[in-house]
C-alpha positions as CSV (number, residue, x, y, z in Angstrom):
1,X,-4.3,10.9,-33.5
2,X,-1.8,12.0,-30.8
3,X,0.7,14.9,-31.3
4,X,3.4,15.7,-28.5
5,X,1.4,13.4,-26.1
6,X,-1.8,15.0,-26.5
7,X,-4.9,14.2,-28.8
8,X,-4.9,16.3,-32.1
9,X,-7.8,19.3,-32.1
10,X,-10.5,18.4,-34.8
11,X,-11.1,21.1,-37.2
12,X,-15.0,21.5,-36.2
13,X,-16.1,23.5,-39.3
14,X,-14.6,21.0,-42.0
15,X,-15.9,18.5,-43.9
16,X,-14.4,15.9,-46.1
17,X,-16.4,14.9,-49.2
18,X,-14.8,11.7,-51.1
19,X,-16.4,10.7,-54.0
20,X,-15.0,9.9,-57.6
21,X,-18.0,11.4,-59.5
22,X,-17.6,15.1,-59.7
23,X,-21.0,16.1,-60.3
24,X,-21.9,14.2,-56.8
25,X,-19.1,16.3,-55.1
26,X,-20.6,19.4,-56.5
27,X,-24.0,18.6,-55.5
28,X,-22.8,17.7,-51.7
29,X,-20.6,20.9,-51.7
30,X,-23.5,23.1,-52.6
31,X,-25.8,21.9,-50.0
32,X,-23.2,21.9,-47.2
33,X,-21.8,25.6,-48.1
34,X,-25.6,26.7,-47.1
35,X,-24.5,25.4,-43.6
36,X,-21.4,27.7,-43.5
37,X,-19.1,24.5,-43.6
38,X,-15.5,24.8,-45.5
39,X,-15.6,21.9,-47.8
40,X,-12.6,19.4,-48.9
41,X,-12.9,17.4,-51.7
42,X,-11.1,14.1,-52.5
43,X,-11.9,12.1,-55.7
44,X,-11.0,8.4,-54.4
45,X,-9.8,7.0,-51.2
46,X,-6.0,7.2,-51.2
47,X,-6.3,10.9,-52.0
48,X,-9.0,11.4,-48.8
49,X,-6.7,9.4,-46.6
50,X,-4.0,12.1,-47.3
51,X,-6.5,15.2,-47.2
52,X,-7.6,13.7,-43.8
53,X,-4.3,13.6,-42.2
54,X,-3.6,17.2,-43.4
55,X,-6.8,18.8,-42.1
56,X,-8.0,16.7,-39.7
57,X,-11.9,17.3,-40.6
58,X,-14.6,16.7,-38.3
59,X,-16.9,14.7,-40.6
60,X,-16.2,12.5,-43.8
61,X,-19.1,11.6,-46.3
62,X,-17.6,8.5,-48.2
63,X,-18.5,7.1,-51.4
64,X,-18.0,3.1,-51.2
65,X,-17.3,2.4,-54.8
66,X,-14.1,4.0,-56.2
67,X,-11.1,3.8,-58.1
68,X,-7.1,3.3,-56.6
69,X,-9.0,3.0,-53.0
70,X,-12.5,2.0,-52.3
71,X,-14.5,3.7,-49.4
72,X,-14.4,0.7,-47.0
73,X,-10.2,0.3,-46.9
74,X,-9.9,4.4,-46.9
75,X,-12.1,4.3,-43.9
76,X,-9.9,1.9,-42.0
77,X,-6.9,3.6,-42.6
78,X,-8.6,7.4,-41.5
79,X,-9.7,5.6,-38.2
80,X,-6.1,4.4,-37.8
81,X,-5.0,7.9,-38.2
82,X,-7.6,9.5,-36.0
83,X,-6.9,6.9,-33.3
84,X,-9.1,7.7,-30.2
85,X,-10.5,10.8,-31.5
86,X,-13.9,10.0,-32.8
87,X,-14.5,11.3,-36.5
88,X,-17.8,10.2,-38.2
89,X,-17.7,8.7,-41.9
90,X,-20.9,8.6,-43.3
91,X,-21.2,6.3,-46.3
92,X,-23.2,7.5,-49.4
93,X,-24.4,4.4,-51.0
94,X,-26.1,3.4,-54.4
95,X,-27.4,-0.1,-55.2
96,X,-25.1,-1.8,-53.0
97,X,-26.4,-4.7,-51.3
98,X,-26.8,-5.2,-47.3
99,X,-23.5,-7.4,-47.0
100,X,-21.3,-4.6,-48.5
101,X,-23.3,-1.8,-46.0
102,X,-22.3,-4.4,-43.4
103,X,-19.0,-4.4,-44.3
104,X,-18.7,-0.5,-44.3
105,X,-20.0,-0.1,-40.8
106,X,-17.5,-3.0,-39.4
107,X,-14.8,-0.8,-41.0
108,X,-15.8,2.3,-38.8
109,X,-18.8,4.1,-40.6
110,X,-21.1,5.8,-38.2
111,X,-24.0,6.1,-40.8
112,X,-25.3,5.9,-44.3
113,X,-27.3,7.7,-46.6
114,X,-28.8,6.1,-50.0
115,X,-29.0,7.6,-53.1
116,X,-31.1,9.8,-54.2
117,X,-31.6,12.1,-51.5
118,X,-32.8,15.3,-50.9
119,X,-30.8,18.4,-49.5
120,X,-33.0,18.7,-46.3
121,X,-31.9,14.9,-45.5
122,X,-28.2,15.6,-46.2
123,X,-28.7,19.1,-43.8
124,X,-30.3,17.3,-41.1
125,X,-28.1,14.4,-41.2
126,X,-25.1,16.5,-41.0
127,X,-26.3,18.9,-38.0
128,X,-27.0,15.7,-36.4
129,X,-24.0,14.3,-36.5
130,X,-21.9,17.4,-35.7
131,X,-24.2,17.7,-32.4
132,X,-23.5,14.1,-31.3
133,X,-19.5,14.3,-32.2
134,X,-19.3,17.5,-30.1
135,X,-20.7,16.0,-27.2
136,X,-18.4,13.1,-28.0
137,X,-15.4,15.1,-27.9
138,X,-16.2,17.2,-24.7
139,X,-17.0,13.5,-23.0
140,X,-13.3,12.6,-24.7
141,X,-11.9,15.9,-23.4
142,X,-13.2,15.6,-20.2
143,X,-11.8,11.7,-19.8
144,X,-8.5,12.6,-21.1
145,X,-8.2,15.7,-18.5
146,X,-9.3,13.2,-15.8
147,X,-7.0,10.4,-17.2
148,X,-4.2,13.2,-16.8
149,X,-5.1,13.9,-13.2
150,X,-5.1,10.1,-12.4
151,X,-1.4,10.0,-13.7
152,X,-0.4,13.0,-11.7
153,X,-2.4,11.3,-8.7
154,X,-0.6,8.1,-9.1
155,X,2.8,9.8,-9.1
156,X,2.2,11.5,-5.9
157,X,0.6,8.4,-4.4
158,X,3.8,6.8,-5.5
159,X,5.9,9.3,-4.2
160,X,4.0,10.4,-0.9
161,X,2.7,6.9,0.1
162,X,4.7,4.0,-1.1
163,X,8.0,5.6,-1.9
164,X,9.1,5.5,1.6
165,X,8.7,1.8,1.8
166,X,11.6,-0.5,3.4
167,X,13.1,-3.9,3.1
168,X,12.0,-4.2,-0.3
169,X,15.0,-6.7,-0.9
170,X,13.7,-8.8,1.6
171,X,9.8,-8.1,1.4
172,X,8.2,-8.5,-2.1
173,X,5.4,-6.8,-3.6
174,X,3.0,-7.3,-6.6
175,X,0.6,-4.8,-7.3
176,X,-2.1,-4.5,-10.4
177,X,-4.3,-1.8,-10.7
178,X,-7.8,-2.0,-12.4
179,X,-7.4,1.3,-13.0
180,X,-4.7,3.8,-13.6
181,X,-5.0,4.5,-9.8
182,X,-5.1,1.6,-7.3
183,X,-7.2,1.5,-4.5
184,X,-4.6,-1.0,-2.7
185,X,-2.1,0.2,-0.2
186,X,1.1,-1.3,0.7
187,X,3.2,0.0,3.4
188,X,6.4,-0.9,5.4
189,X,8.2,0.7,7.9
190,X,10.9,-0.3,10.4
191,X,10.0,0.1,14.5
192,X,12.8,1.7,16.6
193,X,13.8,-2.0,17.9
194,X,14.4,-3.6,14.4
195,X,11.1,-5.0,13.8
196,X,9.2,-4.4,10.7
197,X,5.6,-3.2,10.6
198,X,3.9,-4.3,7.1
199,X,0.1,-3.0,6.1
200,X,-1.7,-4.6,3.3
201,X,-4.7,-2.2,2.7
202,X,-7.7,-2.4,0.6
203,X,-10.0,0.5,0.3
204,X,-13.5,0.2,-1.0
205,X,-13.6,0.6,-4.7
206,X,-11.0,1.5,-7.1
207,X,-9.4,4.5,-8.7
208,X,-8.8,8.2,-7.7
209,X,-11.3,8.2,-4.9
210,X,-9.0,6.2,-2.8
211,X,-6.2,8.5,-2.5
212,X,-8.2,10.4,-0.1
213,X,-7.6,8.1,2.4
214,X,-4.3,6.5,1.4
215,X,-2.2,9.8,2.3
216,X,-3.5,10.2,6.3
217,X,-3.1,6.2,6.1
218,X,0.3,6.2,5.2
219,X,1.0,9.4,7.5
220,X,-0.2,8.0,10.5
221,X,1.3,4.6,9.9
222,X,4.8,5.5,9.6
223,X,4.8,8.5,12.1
224,X,3.8,6.4,14.5
225,X,5.8,3.2,13.7
226,X,9.1,5.3,13.9
227,X,8.0,6.6,17.5
228,X,7.8,3.0,18.5
229,X,4.0,2.7,19.0
230,X,2.6,-0.8,19.1
231,X,0.2,-2.4,16.3
232,X,-3.1,-1.9,18.3
233,X,-2.2,1.9,18.9
234,X,-1.5,2.5,15.3
235,X,-4.7,0.6,14.2
236,X,-7.0,2.3,16.8
237,X,-5.4,5.8,15.5
238,X,-5.8,4.8,11.7
239,X,-9.7,3.7,12.5
240,X,-10.5,6.9,14.2
241,X,-8.6,9.0,11.3
242,X,-10.5,7.1,8.6
243,X,-14.2,7.2,10.2
244,X,-13.9,11.0,10.4
245,X,-12.4,11.4,7.0
246,X,-14.0,9.0,4.6
247,X,-17.8,9.2,3.4
248,X,-20.5,6.7,4.1
249,X,-19.9,3.6,2.7
250,X,-16.2,4.0,2.3
251,X,-13.8,1.8,4.5
252,X,-10.5,-0.1,4.7
253,X,-9.9,-3.7,4.7
254,X,-6.5,-4.3,5.8
255,X,-3.9,-7.1,7.1
256,X,-1.3,-6.0,9.3
257,X,2.2,-8.1,10.3
258,X,4.8,-7.2,12.7
259,X,7.7,-9.7,12.6
260,X,10.7,-9.4,14.4
261,X,14.3,-10.3,13.1
262,X,13.9,-13.7,14.8
263,X,10.7,-14.7,13.2
264,X,8.3,-13.9,15.8
265,X,5.1,-12.3,14.2
266,X,2.3,-10.5,15.4
267,X,-0.8,-10.7,12.9
268,X,-4.2,-8.9,12.3
269,X,-6.8,-9.3,9.9
270,X,-9.9,-7.0,9.7
271,X,-11.9,-8.0,6.7
272,X,-9.1,-9.4,4.3
273,X,-8.6,-12.8,2.7
274,X,-6.8,-15.1,5.0
275,X,-3.1,-14.7,5.8
276,X,-1.2,-17.7,5.1
277,X,2.0,-19.1,7.1
278,X,3.6,-21.4,4.5
279,X,6.4,-23.6,4.4
280,X,9.1,-24.1,1.5
281,X,6.7,-26.4,-0.4
282,X,3.9,-23.9,-0.2
283,X,1.9,-25.9,2.3
284,X,-0.4,-24.1,4.4
285,X,1.0,-24.3,8.4
286,X,-1.4,-21.8,9.4
287,X,-4.1,-19.4,8.8
288,X,-5.2,-16.1,10.0
289,X,-8.7,-15.3,9.4
290,X,-10.4,-12.0,9.7
291,X,-11.4,-11.3,13.3
292,X,-12.2,-7.9,13.4
293,X,-14.2,-5.5,10.9
294,X,-12.3,-3.2,8.5
295,X,-11.2,0.4,9.5
296,X,-13.1,3.3,9.2
297,X,-16.7,1.9,9.7
298,X,-16.8,2.1,13.5
299,X,-16.1,5.1,15.6
300,X,-14.2,3.6,17.8
301,X,-12.4,-0.2,18.4
302,X,-10.7,-1.8,21.0
303,X,-9.4,-5.4,22.1
304,X,-8.6,-6.3,18.2
305,X,-8.2,-9.7,17.7
306,X,-4.4,-10.2,17.0
307,X,-2.7,-13.6,16.5
308,X,1.0,-14.5,17.7
309,X,3.2,-16.8,15.5
310,X,6.2,-18.3,15.4
311,X,7.9,-18.2,12.0
312,X,10.6,-21.4,11.2
313,X,13.6,-20.5,9.2
314,X,12.3,-21.2,6.0
315,X,8.7,-20.3,6.4
316,X,7.1,-17.3,4.8
317,X,3.9,-15.1,4.9
318,X,1.6,-14.5,2.1
319,X,-1.1,-11.5,2.2
320,X,-3.3,-10.9,-0.6
321,X,-6.2,-8.5,-1.4
322,X,-9.5,-9.8,-2.5
323,X,-9.1,-8.6,-6.1
324,X,-7.0,-11.9,-6.9
325,X,-9.4,-14.6,-5.5
326,X,-12.5,-12.6,-7.3
327,X,-10.9,-12.0,-10.4
328,X,-12.8,-13.6,-13.3
329,X,-12.3,-14.8,-16.7
330,X,-14.2,-14.4,-19.9
331,X,-16.1,-17.4,-18.9
332,X,-17.0,-15.6,-15.8
333,X,-15.5,-18.2,-13.6
334,X,-13.7,-16.9,-10.4
335,X,-9.9,-17.4,-9.8
336,X,-10.9,-19.1,-6.4
337,X,-8.8,-20.4,-3.5
338,X,-8.0,-23.8,-5.1
339,X,-6.3,-22.4,-8.2
340,X,-4.6,-19.9,-5.6
341,X,-3.5,-22.8,-3.6
342,X,-2.0,-24.5,-6.4
343,X,-0.1,-21.6,-7.8
344,X,1.3,-21.0,-4.4
345,X,2.4,-24.7,-4.3
346,X,4.0,-24.1,-7.8
347,X,5.6,-20.7,-6.8
348,X,7.0,-22.0,-3.7
349,X,9.0,-24.8,-5.4
350,X,10.2,-22.6,-8.1
351,X,11.2,-20.1,-5.9
352,X,9.5,-17.4,-7.3
353,X,5.8,-17.0,-5.5
354,X,4.4,-13.8,-6.3
355,X,5.7,-14.2,-10.3
356,X,4.0,-17.4,-10.4
357,X,0.7,-16.4,-8.6
358,X,0.6,-13.3,-11.3
359,X,1.5,-15.8,-14.3
360,X,-1.0,-18.3,-13.2
361,X,-3.7,-15.1,-12.8
362,X,-2.7,-13.5,-16.4
363,X,-3.4,-17.1,-18.2
364,X,-6.7,-17.3,-16.2
365,X,-7.6,-14.0,-17.0
366,X,-7.3,-14.5,-20.8
367,X,-7.0,-10.9,-21.5
368,X,-9.9,-9.8,-19.5
369,X,-9.8,-6.8,-17.6
370,X,-9.7,-6.9,-13.9
371,X,-12.6,-6.1,-11.9
372,X,-10.6,-4.8,-8.8
373,X,-7.0,-4.1,-7.9
374,X,-5.1,-7.2,-7.1
375,X,-2.0,-6.8,-4.3
376,X,0.0,-9.4,-2.9
377,X,3.1,-9.1,-0.2
378,X,5.4,-12.1,0.6
379,X,7.1,-11.9,3.9
380,X,10.1,-14.0,5.0
381,X,10.7,-15.7,8.3
382,X,13.8,-13.7,8.7
383,X,14.1,-10.2,8.2
384,X,17.4,-7.7,9.0
385,X,17.7,-3.7,9.1
386,X,21.2,-3.4,7.5
387,X,21.7,0.0,8.9
388,X,20.9,-1.0,12.6
389,X,22.9,-3.6,13.8
390,X,21.5,-4.7,17.2
391,X,22.8,-8.0,18.5
392,X,22.5,-9.8,21.7
393,X,25.3,-8.9,24.0
394,X,27.5,-11.2,25.6
395,X,28.0,-10.8,29.5
396,X,30.7,-7.9,30.0
397,X,31.5,-5.1,32.8
398,X,30.1,-2.2,32.8
399,X,31.4,0.8,31.2
400,X,33.3,3.2,33.6
401,X,33.2,6.0,30.6
402,X,32.6,9.6,32.7
403,X,29.5,11.1,32.4
404,X,29.2,14.7,30.7
405,X,27.1,17.2,31.4
406,X,26.4,18.7,34.8
407,X,23.3,20.7,34.0
408,X,19.9,19.3,33.8
409,X,18.4,20.7,30.5
410,X,15.0,19.3,30.8
411,X,13.1,16.2,32.5
412,X,9.7,14.1,31.6
413,X,7.9,11.7,33.7
414,X,4.4,9.8,33.4
415,X,2.9,7.1,35.8
416,X,0.2,4.8,34.6
417,X,-2.4,3.0,37.0
418,X,-4.6,0.2,36.4
419,X,-6.2,-0.3,33.3
420,X,-4.1,2.6,31.3
421,X,-1.3,0.1,31.7
422,X,-3.3,-1.9,29.1
423,X,-4.1,0.9,26.9
424,X,-1.4,3.2,26.9
425,X,2.2,2.9,25.4
426,X,4.7,4.9,27.7
427,X,7.5,4.3,25.8
428,X,6.0,5.5,22.4
429,X,5.4,8.5,24.1
430,X,8.9,8.9,25.9
431,X,10.7,8.5,22.7
432,X,8.3,10.7,20.9
433,X,9.6,13.7,23.6
434,X,13.1,12.8,23.1
435,X,13.1,13.3,19.1
436,X,11.0,16.4,19.5
437,X,13.4,18.2,21.9
438,X,16.9,16.6,20.9
439,X,16.2,15.8,17.5
440,X,16.5,12.5,14.9
441,X,19.4,10.5,15.1
442,X,20.2,6.7,14.9
443,X,21.2,6.4,18.5
444,X,17.4,6.8,19.3
445,X,17.3,3.2,18.1
446,X,19.0,2.1,21.2
447,X,17.0,4.1,23.4
448,X,13.8,2.4,22.3
449,X,15.2,-0.8,23.2
450,X,16.5,0.5,26.9
451,X,13.1,1.9,27.4
452,X,11.0,-1.1,26.0
453,X,13.3,-3.5,28.0
454,X,12.9,-1.8,31.2
455,X,9.0,-0.9,31.1
456,X,8.3,-4.9,29.8
457,X,10.3,-6.0,32.7
458,X,8.6,-3.6,35.2
459,X,5.0,-4.3,33.9
460,X,5.2,-8.3,33.1
461,X,7.6,-9.2,36.1
462,X,7.2,-6.8,38.7
463,X,3.5,-5.7,38.4
464,X,2.0,-8.8,37.0
465,X,4.5,-11.6,38.0
466,X,5.1,-13.4,34.8
467,X,7.7,-15.7,34.7
468,X,10.0,-15.4,31.9
469,X,10.3,-19.6,31.8
470,X,7.5,-19.7,29.7
471,X,9.5,-18.4,26.7
472,X,11.9,-21.0,26.9
473,X,10.8,-22.6,24.2
474,X,9.2,-21.2,20.6
475,X,5.7,-22.7,21.3
476,X,6.0,-20.8,24.9
477,X,5.8,-17.6,23.4
478,X,2.0,-18.1,22.5
479,X,1.4,-19.4,26.0
480,X,3.2,-16.3,27.4
481,X,0.9,-13.9,25.9
482,X,-2.2,-15.3,26.3
483,X,-1.4,-15.4,29.9
484,X,-0.1,-11.8,29.7
485,X,-3.5,-10.5,28.2
486,X,-5.2,-12.5,30.8
487,X,-3.4,-10.5,33.8
488,X,-3.5,-7.4,31.9
489,X,-7.5,-7.8,31.9
490,X,-7.3,-8.0,35.7
491,X,-4.9,-5.0,36.8
492,X,-6.0,-3.3,39.8
493,X,-6.2,0.5,40.4
494,X,-3.1,0.5,42.8
495,X,-1.1,-1.4,40.3
496,X,1.3,1.1,38.5
497,X,4.5,1.8,36.5
498,X,6.5,5.3,36.5
499,X,8.9,6.5,34.0
500,X,11.2,9.2,34.6
501,X,13.8,10.5,32.2
502,X,16.5,13.3,32.6
503,X,18.8,14.9,30.0
504,X,21.9,16.6,30.5
505,X,23.8,18.1,27.7
506,X,27.2,19.2,27.1
507,X,28.2,20.4,23.3
508,X,27.3,17.5,21.0
509,X,27.1,14.8,23.7
510,X,24.3,14.0,25.7
511,X,23.4,12.0,28.9
512,X,20.0,10.3,29.3
513,X,19.0,9.1,33.0
514,X,16.0,6.6,33.0
515,X,14.0,5.8,36.2
516,X,11.5,3.2,35.9
517,X,9.5,2.3,39.1
518,X,6.8,-0.6,39.4
519,X,4.7,-1.5,42.4
520,X,5.8,-5.2,42.3
521,X,7.5,-7.2,44.9
522,X,10.8,-6.6,43.4
523,X,13.5,-9.5,43.1
524,X,17.0,-10.1,44.0
525,X,18.8,-8.3,41.7
526,X,22.4,-8.6,43.1
527,X,21.6,-12.7,43.4
528,X,20.3,-12.4,39.7
529,X,23.9,-10.7,38.6
530,X,25.5,-13.5,39.9
531,X,24.2,-15.8,37.8
532,X,22.9,-13.8,34.4
533,X,25.7,-15.7,32.5
534,X,23.5,-18.9,32.6
535,X,21.3,-17.2,30.4
536,X,23.8,-18.2,27.5
537,X,23.5,-21.7,26.7
538,X,26.7,-24.2,25.9
539,X,26.9,-23.1,22.2
540,X,26.7,-19.5,23.1
541,X,23.8,-19.0,21.1
542,X,20.6,-16.9,23.6
543,X,18.2,-18.8,24.9
544,X,14.7,-17.7,24.3
545,X,14.2,-15.7,27.5
546,X,16.4,-13.8,29.9
547,X,18.0,-11.5,27.4
548,X,16.6,-8.0,28.2
549,X,18.7,-7.2,31.1
550,X,21.8,-8.1,29.1
551,X,20.8,-6.1,26.3
552,X,20.3,-3.1,28.3
553,X,23.6,-3.6,30.3
554,X,25.5,-3.7,26.9
555,X,23.8,-0.8,25.5
556,X,24.1,1.7,28.7
557,X,26.8,3.4,30.7
558,X,25.2,1.9,33.9
559,X,22.3,-0.2,35.0
560,X,21.5,-0.4,38.8
561,X,18.4,-1.4,41.1
562,X,17.1,0.1,44.3
563,X,14.3,-0.3,46.6
564,X,14.1,-3.9,46.6
565,X,14.1,-4.5,42.7
566,X,11.4,-1.9,41.9
567,X,13.2,0.9,40.9
568,X,15.6,0.6,37.7
569,X,18.1,3.2,36.7
570,X,19.8,3.3,33.6
571,X,22.4,6.0,32.1
572,X,22.8,6.2,28.3
573,X,25.2,8.3,26.7
574,X,25.3,9.6,22.8
575,X,27.3,12.1,20.8
576,X,25.4,13.9,18.1
577,X,29.2,13.7,16.0
578,X,29.1,9.9,16.3
579,X,25.6,9.7,15.0
């Protein structure tokens, strides 16, 4: 019985005797008074229900055959009033047959005593029942405390871990916990350049213990994403934290997606079901299988296996935890992949992929409880960050707005050589310093884009001499990044890229000077400037390559090259009031 949201307290010293025979009641009352128990008497089943609701005794001694309402019907009503609180009902029987006793036990009876009985039997039976009831109530109390803690933890989890998710008007999520608390984690966050990072994680087991890893996981994911770190750097850091934090045998299987507004995707799978790229009919166009172990098992991970994929405009990605495929119905059959694929095709044709999957699962389970948490994520091919509109610019002359600030406020620099160019992300480090010193603001999205374009140009086209022509078709992106990985593995110790930033301030206005130097052979910047308008195709849509320098020119006050094209100088100006 629940009162004000909490289980009602049982009157542990009270016993309810229900019998229409006065002599029987007097004998039982005399015996039980010797056990220092408070006695409540009822002459029929209907009166017993009323007295039980008033006093909420700890034990009920119930006769079966009585007028107005018999003991079986009375027991059913008493059990309904008690709800989840255990109240033992002991039936007192005379010559009733076995079928009546079976019916009485089915109604909720805990035990029965046949007449005639001795006082010693009654006392022993009551003392035994009371001990058992006390233990059961202790277990119930601990269960209720744990349940309230799990509910509180779920509120904290939802607020601290998943409430910060973004793009939920575009990315569809579905999650169903096997218990109060889910061990699955769904995270989304914008990168400074407008790309979206998505992580679906499945901690070992389910329940409250998973919160141990969920909080540091979410904190690392969001902090590093906002600073512009790449997928591999974030996953390596998450692995390091979980390996140090989680107990032996606990780990995080996960899938990761970084998707650009134009449908360029970076996908990673560590111990999860296949990530599926689907067309409008729900047909599988590509699978990304697990290529690495889950996070938190190994002390260090490196050279993670990522898949680059190009999404057509109507494609979508489906991420899932293994709870879906491994769900079992009352016949102990698994939901399985074929049933999932059939539901995927139905859902895509109806325009409600996740809803159809969950409805199909419910029909299959037939009300059987889940064995594990179930999570699904649907990612469309085109995403857009409404508060960060970075469009590709048209060719335009450089701005002539005068620079402000005449005193150097601070500066920062970093030079990376050889293999460090493959393992360290200087753009994220530079942006992190800028945010820590100058505070946060929407203008850093543009700065991240400028830094990224200048650094990638220096590394890819300067140091490694990669040609942008490879990216002139969607298929070329995969070839480009495969060649890029091959050349990164062959970097020499004399190869380097240096980034140096200087900040000057005047009131609310700041000027950022960026210098990026590489060890490449340079290029004819002035000749390139004369033909860069050719990057635009006839219908005014940008080609798939050659856009970076145009974007930097549009965002910055100025962009110049020196030292044969190996040193880039960019100037970016911002105003705190405008932000």
